[in-house]
C-alpha positions, 0 to 999 in steps of 0.5 A: 347104152343108148337105144334108138328105136325106128321112130326115133328123129335124130337128125345130124347132117350138113352140106356146105359148098363154095359158090360165086358168092363164097369163093375159096381162093389164095389157098396155101399149105396146111390150110383149113378150107371153109365152105361158107355157103350152107345148104343144109346143117341139121342137128344144131347151130354148131354141127358145121361151123362155116367160119372155121370150116369144121364139123364138130361131133355133139352125138358120138356114132358112126359118121360119113363124110364127102369131100369134092374138089375142082380147082380152077386153072391148071395148078392141082390141089391135094387136100384131106378129110381130116380128123383135128383132134388126132391129126389123122388123115381119114381120106385124101382127094387129089385133083391132079391127072397126073398129066399136068392137068387138073380134074374134079376129085372126090372121096368118102370117110366113115369114121366113129367119132366121140363127142368133141372131136372135130373133122375138117378139110386140110390142104396137103403140107406140100400144096403150092400157094395160090390155088383157087377153087372152082365154085360150082364143083366144090363141097363138104358134106357129112351126116350120122350114120348111126349113133353109138 
């Protein structure tokens, strides 16, 4: 059993986004979205791996993940905060407004992870190819709520 006191300084957090320098375009079904502009990546070099687009759990505990998406243009995007080790959809983000247009959409997932589990953003299997994200409104972030 690990006991954590209030003075223990454990930091596991990341925030990555799309920008004009790090665009996400040509999106296809089942693609992992890699947010390459890292704003924050605390807890080690490989907490969020921008080249692969995933978070790797190095400290078991309860984590909070947040995803925000806005496609540019009129083709909506549906994607999931996804636990790769078990192929589990943790939360869905659907940018369709139900009237033929798109909108900003976001969602949160709170999940208990064990060492080595991997969380990322996966595009829905029915997604039409070619969608592009609006660079200013797209991000993926997460942090350790509390260790086990």
